[in-house]
N, C-alpha and C positions, 0 to 999 in steps of 0.2 A: 603565801603559807606562813603562818605564825609558828615559830619554833618554840620560843618561851614567851609566855605572857603572864603578867601579874600586876598587882597594884604596887605602888612605891613601898608601902609598908611590908608587903610579902617579900619584895626584892631585897630590901635592907636586912630582913631576917635571914634570907638564904645566904647572903654574903657574910653576915655575922657568924653563922653556923659553919662557915668554911665549906659549904657544900655547893656553891653557885655553879662552879664549872662542871660538877658531876650531874647536877640537875639539868643544866643546859645540854650536856652531852646526851643524857637519856632522852630528852625531848627531841633533840636533833635526830637521833636514830629512829625514834618512833614516827616523827612527822615527815622526815625526808627519806626515810627508808635507806639510810646509808650512814657510814661513820665518817670520821675526819681525822686529821693528823694530830700527833702529840703537840706539835707547835701551836696549832690553833686552840687546843684545849688550854695550854699554858697561857695563851694570849687572853682567853676569857678570864682566867683566874686573876691575871695582873690588871688588865684594863677595867674589869668590872669593879675591882676594889676602888679604883680611882673614881669611877662613876658613883659608887656608894658614898664616897667622901663629899662629892659635889652635891648630891641629893640630900645630904644630912642637914636639912634646914627646915624648920617648922613652917616657913612661909610657902614651901612647895608642898601642896596637899598630899596627905597620905593616900588618898583615893585616886591620884592621877595614875594613868596606865603606863606600864613599862613593857616593851617588847624587845627581845634580843634575837638577832639573826632572822629578821623578817625577809623571807624570799619574795621578791617582787614577781607578781604573776606574769606569765608568758616569757620569763627570762630565767637565767641561772644566777642573777645578781642578788646579793643579800645585804640588807641594811644592818649595820652593826647594832645600833641602839636607837630606840624610838621612845619618846615620852609624849603621852597624849593627855589632853585636858582642855579647859576653856580659859580664854583670857578674860580681862575685866569686863568686856562687853558681851560675855557669854557666847563667844564665837568658838567653834571647835578648832583646835590647833594640834598639830603633830610636829614635834621637833625631831628632825633626822640628824643623828650624830654619827659621823665616821670616826672610829677609834683607831689610832695607830700607836705602836710601841717604838716608832722610829726615834733615833737620837741624832741623826744627821741625814743630809741629802745634798745632792749636787744640782746646780742650775743647768738647764739645757736651753737651746734656742727653739725648741719645739713647743707649740702651743699646749699649755696645760700638762706638760710632761716634766718629771724630775727623775733623777737617778738616786737610788738608795740601796742599802744592803739587805738582801734577803738571805735565807739559809743556803740558797744555791749560788750565792755570789751577788755582785752588784749588777743591777739591771734597771731599765727604764720602766716607769709606771706613771699613772696619772696622779696629778696633785690631789691631796686629800680634799681640798675645798671643791675642786672640780668634781670629784667622785660624789660627794654629798649633794652638790647642786644637780648633777646629772640624774641621780636617783629621784630627786624631788621632781624634776621636769618630766621624767618618765611617768611618774604617777599622775602629775597634773595634766599631762597630755593624753593619757590613755586609760585612766581609771575613772569610770563614769561616776562612781560615788564621790570621788574627790572633787571633780569639776562641777557636778550637778548640785551637790549639797554644800558647796563652798567651804570645804575643809581647808584650812590654811596650813601649808607645809613650810617649815622653817629649817633649812639645812645649815649645818655647821660641822666643823672638824675639831677633834681634840687629840693633840699629840702630847700626852702627859709626860713623856721622857725627853722632850726636845726643848733645849735652850735656844732662844732666838739668836740665830747667827747671821741674819740678813739674807739667807738663801731661801728658806721655805716661805719667807714673807717678802721676797723680792718683788719689786714693782711689776716685773714681767707677768706675775700671776695675779695682779691686783684685781682684774675683772672678775675672777672666780672667787677671790677672798672677799670681795664686796658682796657677792651673791650668797656666799656661805662662809661666814666669819671663821677665823682660825684661832684656836686657843691652844697655847703651848704650856710647857712646864712653868708652874707659878701662876697660871691663869685660872685656877679652879674657882676662885671667887667670881671672876669675870664671867665664866661659863654659867655659874649659878645664877648670876644676875640676868644673863641672857635668857635662861630658862624661865625665870620668874616674870619676865616681860610677857610671855605667851601662855604660861600655865599658872593661873591664879586659883582656879577651881578644879576639882577632880573630874575624871572622865566618867560621866554618868550616862553617856549615850553610846558606849561601846564603839568608839571611833575606829580602833584597829580592826575589830571584827567586821565592821561595815566596809572598810577599805579592802580587807581581804576577800570579802564576798562580792566586791564591786565588779560589774561587767567590764570587760576589757574592749574598748573601742575608742577610736580617735575623737577628741573633743571637736566641737564645731569651730572653736576659735583657732585651733591648730590647723584644721582643714581650710578654713577661710584664709588664714595667714599664708599657707602654701599657695593657694589659688591666686591670691593677690600678687605674690612674687612672680609667678609665671606669666601672669596676664601682661601682654604687650612686650614681653621679653623676646627680642628677635631670635635669640639663640635657641628658643624652644618652639618656634613656629613650625607646624607640620604641613607638608604638601603631598599630593599624589597618593601613592600607596601607603605612605606613613599613616595617613588618615584612615585608610581601610583597616590596617593592622590595629590601630588605636580603637576604632569603633567595635571591631570584632572582639578584641580583648575585653572591652568594657561590658559587652553583652554577655560574654562568658563569665566574667566576674560576678555579674548580677544573678546569674542562674545557677552557679556552682554551689554545691552543698556537700555534706558528709556522704550522701548517697549518690551524688551526681558530680564526681570529681572530673576536672578537665585539665588538660595540658596543651598549651599552645607553643609550637616550635616556629620561630621566625628566623629564617636564614637571610643573611645580607652581608655583602662584602664590605671592605673598608669604606667609610664615608657614606654609607647608605642611610644613615640617620637612626641606627638602632637605639643609641643612647637617648636621643631626643624623644623618641616614642616612649622609651622606658620611664624617663623622668615625668613626662606628661601623664602617663598611666599611674605613677606613684601619687601624683597630686589628685587626679580625678577619682581614683578608687578610694583614696582617703576621704575625699569630699563626700563620697557615697556613704560614709560611716562604716566602711569595711576596714579590717585590720590588714595592713599590707606593709611590705618593706622592699627597698631596692637592694639587691644582693650582687656582690662580685667577689671573686677570689682576691684580686689585687686591691689594695687600699687606694691606689691612685685615682681610679675613676670615681670611687665613692667620695673622696675628699674634694675632687675638682668639681663634680656636679653639685655637691652640697654648696660649695663656695659660689658657683654660678647662680644657683637658685637663691641663696641668701644674700649675696653681695658682700660677704665677709670671709676672711680666711680663718677666723676663729670658730670654735665650737658654738653651736646654737641649740635652741630647744628642738630643732629638727634633726639633730645628729642621730637621734634614736631611730630614724627612718632608714638609715644606711647601715647595712650589716655585711659581715664577711660570710663567705660560703660555708664556713665551718661552724656557723652559729646554731645549727639545727640538729646537732648530735643527740641532744637530750629532749628535743621538742616532742610534745604529745601529738598524736595523729589529728590532722585537720585543725590544728591550733590556729592557723592563719587563714584568713579569707583568700588572700592572694600573695604570692611571692614572685617578684619580678627579677629575673636573673639576667643581668647583662654580662657580656663576655663569657657566655656559658661554655665555650670551648676550653676555657681555662679551669674548669672544675676538676677536682681531684677525687680519688677514691677515699683516702684517709684524711682526717683533719688534725689540727694541733701542730705545735712547733716541731714535734718529732714524728709527725704523720703516724700517730698511733691511736687516734680516736675515731670512733664511728665505724661504719661499714662502707658507705658510699655516699658522697655528697648529693648526687642526683637523686638517689633513693630517698635520702633524708628530707630533701626539699619537697619532693612530690608527696611523701607521706605526711609532712607537716602542714600542707596547705590544701585547701579545697580546690584551688585553681593556681597553677604555676605557669609562668611564661618564660621561655628560654630563648634569648637572642643569641644567635650562634653563627660563627664563620669557621668551619672546620680547618681552613687553611691558615688560621692564626693560632693553632696549637704549637707552643714553643718550648715545652719541657717534656721530659719522659713521664712526668706525673699527670699530664693533661689527658683527661678521659672524655672531654666534651664532644660527643658525636651524636648525630640524630638517632642512630640505631640503639645506642646506650640509653638515651632518654626514653625511646619507645619501649624498650625492654622493661624498665622500671615503672613506666606508666601502666603497662599491661599488668604488671604484678600488683599494682595498687587499684586495679579496676577503673582506671581513668581513661576517658576518651581523648584521643590525640587529634589535634587540629594542626595543619601546616600552612604557613604563608611565607611569602618571600618579598624582600625589599630590593628594588633595582636602582632607583634614581641615585645618581652619584653627586654628593655634595662636597666631596673632597677631591683633590687632584684636579681642581678647576672643572669639576663635573665630567672628567674624561674617563669613560669606561675603556676607551682605547688604550690609555696609558696603563691601566690595570691589566688589561689583556696582554699588552706587550711585555709587562714585567713578569707575569706568570709564564709566558712563553720563553722569555730570556733566561729566567731562573730554572726553567724546565720543571715547573710545578704542574702545568698542564699545557697542552699544545693548543695554540690559537692561530688565527689568521694574521695577527698583528706582528709582523716580523721586523718592523721598524717604527719609528715615531713620526713618520711623514704625515703631515696634516693634523697632528694632534696638538691641541691648544693647552699645553702644560709646560711650565718652565723647568725642564729637566736638563741638568748640566753635569758633566764630569770634570772635576777640577784637577789641575796638574800637580797641585801640592796641597798639603794639609793646611798650610798657612793661608793659601788662597781661599780654601773652604771656610776657615774660621773668619777671615776678614769679610767675606761676602755675607755670612750669617750675621755678624756684628752690624754690618751696614743695613741689612734688611730689618734687623730688630729695632732700629731707630724709628721705624715707621709707626709701629703700634705695640712693641714688646711681644711680638708673635713669631719670633724666629728662634729656633733652638738647634743645638748640636747633639747628636746621638752617635752611638757606636756599638758594634758587636762586642760582646763581653769577652774580649781577648786580652785584657790587661787586668792585673790584680788591683784590688781596691785598697792600696796601701794607705791612702789618706784617711781611711776610716779610723785607724788607730794612731796615725801620726799626721796631724794637720799640716806639718811643715813640708811634707813630700808631695810630689805630683804623681799621678797615675799613668796618664797617657803622654808619653814623651817621644818627640822626634828631635834628637839632638842636632842633626844636620840642618834642620830648619828652624832651630831655636824655638821649638813649639813645646809647651808644657802646660797641661791642664789637668784638672781633677774630675773624677766622677762626681755626680751630683751629691752635694753634701747632705748630711742628715738634718741640717738646719731647717730646710723646707719640707723634709719628709715627703709625703705623698703629693704635696702641692708644688713640687719642683717645676712643673711646666707652666705654672701660673705666677711664680715669684718674679718680681721685677729685676732681680739680680742674677737669676739662674742662667742667663745667657753665657755667663762666665764659667759654667760647669757643663759637663757632658753627661747626658742621660743614657739610659740603656733600655732594653726591652721591658724591664720590670717597672719602670717609672713613666713610660709613655704609651704603653698599649692601651687602646680604648680611648685615647686622647688625641688632640690635634693641635697643630700650629699653622700659621700661614705659610711659613717656609721652614723646611727641615734640611739640615746638613748631616749626611751620614758618612761615618768612617767605616769602611768595610775591612775587617781584619782578615787574617790568613786562614780563618776557619772555613772560608768560602773562596775557592779559586777555580779558574778555568784552565784546562789542559787539553790541547788539540780540539778546541771548540766544544768541550764537554764540561758541564758544570759539576764540580766535585766538592766534597766537604771533608774537613779534617778536624774532628772533635778535639784532638790533642792540642790544637791551637787555642782552644777556649781556656780562660783563666780557671784555675783549680778552685777559685772562690765562687764560681758560678754554679749554683745548685741545679740549673736547668737539665744538665745531662749527668748529674752525679750518679756514679755506679755504672757508667756506660761500658767500661772495660769488662766487667763481669757479665753484663748483658751480651756483649759481643761473643764472649767465650761460650755462653749458654745457648745462644740463638743467633749465630752470625748473619743469617740471611735477613731475618726480620729486624735485627738490631741495625744493620746497615741502612735498611729502608727507613726505619723510624728516625735515626739520627740525621739522615739526609733531609727528611721532611722537616725536622725541627729547625735545623740551621737555615734552610731555604726560607721557611716560614718566618723566621726571625727577621731576615733582611727584607722580605716582602712587607712585613708589618712596619719596620722602621722606615722603609722607602715609600710608605703610603700615609705617613703622618702629616704631610704638607697639603694644605688646601690650594695653595697657589704655585708652589715650586718645591722641587727636591734637587739638592746638589750633593754629589757623591765624590768621595776620594777613596781610591783603591790602594791598599798597601801593595798588592801584587800587580805588577805591570802587565803581565799577560792577560790577567782578568780585566784590567782597565782597557786594554786594546780590544778585547772581545766585545765588551759593552759599547765601546765607541763604534765598533763596526755594526752593531745592531741599531744604533741611532739613525744612521744614514740610510737613504733609499737604496 
């Protein structure tokens, strides 16, 4: 959607007449059917004056095209400034410019992330060069006009108030600065020369209008690139009923339409290969030329499976294929051919940082897609906000006139392929009664450690094999190191044990990072993922008294949002609150204790609980 479009000549006149921000606002309201903040209007007035100065050069043709606030189709992302025209070889070019009024930023250890001052305070955001590059890759990978008609996109960023302090230009961000050059205060002439490289002649072929009208579908090169990455990758090979689910989903994707909506619900416990099927489907549905995305609430599975697919921890051209579950609040009906929802049990009703956006994530996903796939394990709901249940999915599918299909995954690829261990764990945690009252004859390395240092040392030893062993814990300790890197979070002074929760350095890729064995993960950073060996510290939020498994939400850290507001919940509805809280805490430890493919080692804070679990191991 083009908000403001003009020739360079008309743009310069609008700026000269001191009307540019009002003209853009009027067009914004008309074309997007909404208004915007006073701060954004001020930013238009300030930044567009700087672009006026840059473009005030007769070598840049008067007839080149100018677009402001171009909304990328199928997204809510807007490109600040675009210049269109032809280069010396008469090839169509579009220069994408990310404009920022920043004057300072802070370096982080997260890929493509900086910290800067916004009106709401200091917060993390993506590096401007990464932003510009990601918008270009989105158009190059999904806009048929761009890739079929060979329109060249040239991204860059212009921070006209920012003196080079070595932070925003730090070598840590060099990959993205190389892809989208960065121009700072005093670089107006350099930016002008950059523009002149790619725009020598005016826009006589209506480049922007062609892009705006372009059909949205994945390019063949993008689809082939994904297919080549998954081919022969052992981590993504499917067997048994995984193949059945995969083929069924493909058939449904091919025949689904606006008038024939379908929903596929796939149930499967820990380690049954839900994510493997999901990633295979992402690749193959894209290869069919259909618009699809891999969706999860938590960022960790998205980041990890993207890195497994691409072989890099950095952002790639495929990053646009992985989205959060709150991304569909403003989507149009049937905008997507298929949405693949992994960890669907973690879906929420509301979206956004303050959970104040949208109506219901399940509803939004079903309405936004002709075909939606939900991979679900109801026993992995671990917060009060989790609404992912089969009945909830069926309800919204019915409301959207979608046909519901159901399948189940059984084969166990985690816990050494031991369904018996999972059944024993469910029975021991009193999640469901099974016949597995002990671990006799079960081929899985489960041990209860006498001390937390024993647990740590064993995980460190196992990690030497292939960097596939990690420590996790119930969220019963405050995350003090988040604001003070000099302090430790989980401390056992009598054992000289002190470790930190997983640092923000690795973000969602904590379980993949070579150094993260020195940190302790929690439910939010490991759910949906796996290690070869997992070490679990069980806090006092789960205890056993008189051989009865009990929970104590008061022992959870107040920094954990999983059960935020539980006291009011208990006051309002004590019976259901007690049941829900019990389920959440038990499910949390069930999830943590099923992250290991080969072994799980546990240390219990509470000794009566330890004694009970030991008694359940023996025949």
